C-alpha positions in Angstrom: 68.7 84.8 48.5 64.8 84.1 48.6 63.7 82.2 51.4 60.1 83.7 51.8 56.8 83.3 49.9 57.2 83.0 46.3 53.6 84.5 45.6 53.1 88.0 44.2 53.1 90.6 47.0 50.0 92.6 47.9 49.6 96.0 46.2 51.8 98.7 47.8 54.4 96.2 49.1 58.0 95.8 47.7 60.7 93.1 47.8 64.0 94.2 49.3 67.0 92.5 51.1 68.0 92.6 54.4 71.5 94.1 53.5 69.6 96.9 51.6 67.5 98.2 54.6 69.5 96.9 57.7 73.1 96.7 59.1 73.8 93.7 61.0 76.9 94.2 63.5 78.8 91.6 65.2 78.0 91.2 68.9 80.9 91.5 71.3 82.4 88.8 73.6 81.7 89.1 77.5 83.1 86.8 80.1 80.7 85.1 82.2 81.8 86.5 85.3 80.8 89.8 83.9 77.2 88.7 83.4 76.2 88.5 87.1 75.5 92.2 88.0 73.8 95.1 86.4 70.6 95.9 84.9 71.5 95.6 81.2 70.3 92.3 79.6 72.8 90.3 77.9 71.6 88.0 74.8 73.4 85.0 73.3 72.0 83.1 70.4 70.0 81.0 72.7 68.5 83.8 74.7 69.3 85.9 77.7 72.3 84.8 79.5 72.6 87.4 82.5 73.0 91.1 83.0 75.7 93.6 82.6 76.2 97.2 83.7 76.9 98.5 80.2 75.0 98.4 77.0 76.5 97.7 73.7 73.3 98.6 71.7 71.6 102.1 71.6 68.1 101.1 72.0 65.6 98.7 70.5 67.4 95.8 69.3 66.9 92.8 66.9 69.3 89.9 67.8 70.1 87.2 65.4 72.0 84.1 66.1 75.4 83.8 64.3 76.7 80.8 65.8 75.0 77.8 67.8 71.3 78.7 67.3 72.2 80.2 63.9 69.2 82.1 62.5 67.4 82.4 65.9 65.9 85.9 66.2 65.1 87.9 69.3 63.7 91.3 70.2 64.8 93.6 73.1 62.7 96.6 73.7 65.7 98.3 75.5 69.5 98.7 75.1 71.3 95.5 75.7 74.5 93.7 75.1 74.7 90.9 72.6 77.7 88.5 72.8 79.8 87.4 69.8 77.7 84.3 68.9 75.1 87.0 67.6 74.5 89.7 65.0 72.5 92.9 66.4 70.6 95.4 64.5 69.8 98.7 66.6 69.8 101.5 64.0 66.6 101.3 62.1 65.9 103.8 59.2 62.9 106.0 59.6 59.5 104.3 58.4 60.7 100.8 59.6 59.1 99.3 62.6 61.5 97.1 64.7 58.6 94.9 65.8 57.5 94.3 62.3 61.1 93.4 61.4 61.3 91.1 64.3 58.1 89.1 63.2 59.1 89.0 59.6 62.4 87.5 60.5 60.8 84.9 62.6 58.8 84.0 59.6 61.9 83.5 57.5 63.3 80.6 59.1 67.0 82.0 58.7 68.3 78.7 60.3 68.1 77.0 56.9 70.9 79.5 55.6 73.4 77.4 57.8 76.2 75.9 55.5 78.4 74.8 58.3 79.7 71.2 58.8 80.3 71.5 62.6 79.0 74.4 64.6 75.8 75.8 63.0 76.6 79.4 61.7 75.0 82.2 59.7 77.3 84.4 57.4 76.6 87.9 57.1 76.7 87.9 53.3 74.0 85.1 53.5 71.9 87.2 55.8 72.4 90.4 54.0 71.2 88.7 50.7 67.8 87.4 52.4 64.8 88.8 50.4 62.1 90.5 52.6 58.7 91.6 51.7 58.4 95.3 52.7 54.8 96.6 53.6 53.8 100.2 53.6 54.7 102.0 56.9 51.4 102.3 58.2 50.4 98.6 57.3 53.5 97.7 59.3 51.9 99.1 62.5 48.4 97.4 61.7 50.2 94.0 61.1 52.3 94.3 64.5 49.1 95.1 66.2 47.1 92.3 64.7 50.0 89.7 65.4 50.1 90.8 69.0 46.5 90.7 69.5 46.3 87.2 68.3 49.5 85.9 70.0 48.2 87.4 73.3 45.2 85.0 73.1 47.4 82.2 71.9 49.9 82.8 74.7 47.0 82.7 77.3 46.1 79.3 75.7 49.7 77.9 75.9 50.1 79.2 79.7 46.7 77.3 80.4 48.0 74.0 78.7 51.3 74.3 80.5 49.5 74.7 83.7 47.5 71.5 82.9 50.7 69.6 82.3 52.0 70.8 85.7 48.7 69.7 87.4 49.0 66.4 85.6 52.5 65.9 86.9 51.3 66.7 90.3 48.5 64.3 90.0 50.8 61.5 88.8 53.2 62.3 91.9 50.0 62.1 94.3 48.9 58.9 92.8 52.2 57.2 93.3 52.6 59.0 96.9 49.1 57.5 97.8 49.9 54.2 96.5 53.2 53.9 98.6 51.4 55.2 101.7 48.6 52.4 101.5 46.0 55.0 100.6 45.3 54.2 97.1 43.5 50.7 97.5 41.7 49.5 100.6 43.4 46.9 102.6 42.0 43.3 102.7 42.3 41.5 106.0 42.5 38.2 104.1 45.7 39.1 102.6 48.8 37.4 103.6 50.7 40.0 105.8 53.9 41.5 104.0 56.1 40.4 107.2 55.2 36.8 106.8 55.8 36.6 103.2 59.1 38.4 103.7 60.4 36.0 106.4 59.5 33.1 104.1 61.2 34.5 101.0 64.4 35.5 103.1 64.5 31.9 104.5 64.2 30.5 101.0 66.9 32.8 99.9 69.2 31.7 102.6 68.4 28.2 102.0 69.2 28.5 98.2 72.7 30.2 99.1 73.5 27.2 101.5 72.5 24.6 98.9 75.0 26.4 96.3 77.8 26.4 99.0 77.3 22.8 99.8 77.1 21.9 96.0 80.8 23.4 95.8 81.8 21.0 98.6 80.4 17.7 97.2 83.7 16.8 95.6 85.3 17.0 99.1 82.6 14.4 100.3 80.8 16.9 102.5 77.2 15.9 103.1 76.4 18.9 105.2 77.3 22.5 105.3 79.8 23.4 108.1 78.6 25.9 110.7 81.7 28.1 109.9 80.6 28.6 106.3 77.0 29.1 107.3 78.3 32.0 109.5 79.6 33.6 106.4 76.0 34.2 105.0 75.1 38.0 105.0 71.6 38.3 106.1 70.0 41.5 104.6 69.6 43.8 107.8 66.0 45.2 108.3 65.9 49.2 108.8 65.5 50.8 112.1 61.8 51.7 111.8 62.2 54.3 114.6 61.1 57.6 113.1 59.6 56.1 110.1 55.9 56.5 109.1 53.3 54.2 110.5 52.3 51.7 108.0 48.8 50.4 107.2 47.8 47.0 108.7 49.6 44.1 106.7 52.6 46.3 105.7 56.0 46.1 107.1 59.3 47.9 106.8 62.0 46.3 104.9 65.1 47.4 103.2 65.5 47.4 99.4 68.1 44.6 99.8 65.4 42.4 101.3 63.0 42.8 98.5 65.3 42.9 95.5 68.5 41.3 94.0 71.3 43.8 92.8 72.9 42.8 89.4 75.2 45.8 89.1 78.2 43.1 88.8 76.8 42.4 85.2 76.8 45.9 84.0 79.3 47.0 81.4 79.9 50.5 80.0 80.4 51.1 76.2 81.7 54.3 75.0 80.2 56.3 72.2 83.1 55.6 69.8 82.9 51.8 70.4 78.9 51.9 70.0 79.1 54.0 66.7 80.8 51.1 65.2 78.0 48.7 65.8 74.7 48.2 64.0 72.9 48.0 67.0 69.8 46.0 67.6 69.6 45.9 71.3 68.8 48.8 73.5 71.6 50.3 75.6 70.3 52.0 78.8 71.8 54.5 81.2 70.6 56.7 84.1 67.9 58.6 82.1 66.7 55.8 79.9 67.6 54.8 76.4 71.0 56.2 75.2 71.8 54.1 72.3 71.8 50.6 70.5 74.4 47.8 70.7 75.1 44.4 69.0 74.9 42.3 72.0 72.6 42.1 75.3 73.7 41.4 79.0 70.0 40.9 80.4 67.0 39.3 79.1 64.3 39.7 81.8 62.2 42.4 83.5 64.4 44.7 85.6 64.1 48.0 87.5 67.0 50.5 86.7 67.7 53.0 89.4 69.7 56.4 88.9 73.3 56.1 90.2 75.0 59.1 89.4 73.1 62.0 87.7 71.0 65.0 88.5 69.1 64.5 91.8 68.6 67.9 93.3 65.6 69.3 91.6 65.1 66.4 89.4 61.6 65.9 87.6 62.4 62.7 85.8 61.6 59.5 87.8 64.5 58.1 89.5 63.6 54.5 88.2 62.1 52.9 85.2 61.4 49.3 83.9 63.3 47.5 81.1 62.3 44.1 79.6 63.5 41.8 77.0 67.2 41.7 75.6 69.0 44.7 76.8 72.4 46.2 77.8 72.9 48.6 80.8 75.9 51.0 81.5 77.4 51.8 84.9 75.3 54.9 85.4 72.2 53.0 86.6 71.8 50.4 89.3 70.1 47.1 88.1 67.5 45.5 90.4 65.7 42.2 90.0 62.5 42.0 92.2 62.2 38.9 94.5 59.2 36.9 95.0 58.2 39.5 97.7 57.5 42.2 95.5 55.7 42.9 92.2 58.2 44.2 89.6 55.8 47.1 88.5 55.1 48.0 92.1 58.9 48.0 92.7 59.3 50.3 90.0 56.3 52.7 90.9 57.5 52.8 94.5 61.1 53.7 93.5 60.1 56.3 90.8 59.9 59.4 93.2 61.5 57.7 96.3 63.2 60.4 98.4 67.0 59.3 97.4 68.5 62.7 97.4 69.2 62.7 101.0 71.0 59.4 100.5 73.3 60.7 97.8 77.0 61.7 98.3 78.8 64.6 96.4 78.4 68.4 96.5 78.0 68.9 92.7 74.7 68.7 90.8 75.9 65.3 89.6 75.5 63.5 92.9 75.9 59.7 93.4 73.7 57.1 95.0 76.0 54.2 96.0 75.0 50.8 95.8 75.3 50.5 99.7 73.0 53.6 100.2 70.3 52.2 97.7 70.2 48.5 99.0 70.0 49.8 102.7 67.2 52.3 102.1 64.1 51.7 104.0 61.4 50.2 101.9 57.5 50.2 102.7 56.3 46.8 101.8 52.7 46.0 101.4 51.1 42.4 101.0 51.7 41.0 97.7 48.1 40.7 96.9 47.7 44.4 97.7 50.7 45.3 95.5 48.9 43.6 92.5 45.6 45.6 93.3 47.7 48.9 93.6 49.5 48.3 90.3 46.2 47.8 88.6 44.9 50.9 90.2 48.0 53.0 89.3 47.8 51.7 85.6 44.2 52.9 85.4 45.0 56.4 86.8 48.1 56.8 84.8 46.5 55.6 81.6 44.1 58.5 82.0 46.9 60.9 82.7 48.9 59.7 79.8 45.9 60.2 77.5 45.4 63.8 78.8 49.0 64.6 78.5 49.0 63.5 74.8 46.0 65.7 74.1 47.8 68.7 75.9 51.0 68.1 73.9 49.1 67.8 70.7 47.3 71.1 71.5 50.8 72.8 72.2 52.1 71.7 68.8 49.0 72.8 67.3 49.4 76.2 69.0 52.9 76.4 67.6 51.7 75.6 64.2 49.0 78.3 64.6 51.6 80.8 65.5 53.5 80.1 62.4 50.3 80.4 60.4 49.6 83.8 61.8 53.1 85.0 60.7 52.8 83.5 57.2 49.3 85.2 56.8 50.7 88.3 58.0 53.4 88.6 55.5 51.4 87.6 52.7 49.2 90.7 53.2 46.2 88.6 54.5 46.1 89.3 58.3 45.0 93.0 57.9 43.5 94.8 54.8 45.5 97.0 52.6 44.7 100.8 52.5 45.0 102.4 49.1 45.7 105.6 50.9 48.9 104.2 52.5 52.3 105.5 51.4 53.5 102.6 49.0 56.6 100.8 50.3 58.4 101.6 47.0 58.5 105.3 48.3 59.6 104.3 51.6 62.2 102.1 50.3 63.5 105.0 48.2 63.8 107.2 51.1 65.7 104.4 52.9 68.1 104.0 50.1 68.8 107.9 50.1 69.2 108.0 53.7 71.7 105.1 53.8 73.6 106.6 50.8 73.8 110.0 52.6 75.0 108.5 55.7 77.8 106.4 53.6 79.0 109.7 52.2 79.1 111.4 55.6 81.3 108.5 56.8 83.5 108.8 53.8 83.7 112.6 54.3 84.4 112.3 58.1 87.2 109.7 57.3 88.7 112.1 54.6 88.8 114.9 56.9 90.5 112.8 59.6 93.5 111.9 57.3 96.7 113.5 57.9 98.0 116.1 55.6 100.8 114.9 53.3 103.7 117.4 52.8 105.1 117.1 49.1 
């Protein structure tokens, strides 16, 4: 089965097959509880999965994904254990460089041999039939040295790009932190203080509620709302500011319930099976963003979604994000509508990395931020005019960040393409020059065939000697 380069091989090279030169052995299952101690690395098809105190292989090892990440290739310089989702090769004929074979198999895209309809898998027959270009022994070592020299430089560049990603993430967080502490833009003494606006909006909210209650009593001839009903109004309680940070002039402490309306009662979860039956033209959102599409919508306005039950500890994703237009939201995200006291975008920015984790309940990684905990959380409220200036400055800063992040991501993809290009050139004989004095691969291949045939006979002889005598 030829999945490599169709072009003619360089002088001194030979085509062979995986099964002709290598013997793939099945890995052996190992319970997870036995992967916690020891010094021997344990490999699965997706990479290292722990340590054990006993090795399954005898030394340098090639690990090939059999199930799951079928065709994924790994290399261990030392003896290791490979679990039953893998094949391993640890017995290399003389004249074959394990590192050469590792890079060669990385260039083969073995994953395309998957024929399964469920869990990706790679059969040993398919693996054994893969055609491989075999270079002379001396050239194998030159190829490995050239690959690793170029990969070392490439890895240094990739590491620098990833450090840049981290720095950009930190800068993003620092911009939002400065914004929420009143340090991103200067305060303007002419701005209406947040406390004045907040009291006016809260008064308007109460007046609206009382008007709605009175409207319900019109049929009973009531012209004024009874004090007993007025007493039922639940005024959002301001947080206790003791122990909270001192705020810039014009800011005030509120709680989220005072600045936003909770619309959780409108959420409706729809399971995967039901969604799969729908054509889906409206976005369906959950705790971490878009999770599918659906035929109908619940909301049609700018709203802020806040994670309700998901990973909180160690989370790098924002805790909130903004949605607009016709949308549907499931029950894993709280739904907030900004009131007139807060800019919708500012509300989103200020909640993106809010310290919600201490407010969550539960002991597992999937903790829960209850509606009560969310709505009673302390909230530093700037004047509305300052919020608008803050949003404009955040947008300016983050647009630069996003542009740089896109450049970094593009360069990371370019680095991966370059890595593949290096491997492709290596196994087309274009990475290092051929040496006419090298022993041809044909000679090496004949020696390997003879060696494997001899070993096969030795095994047969051993098995025959082990047979019990039969008395006539």
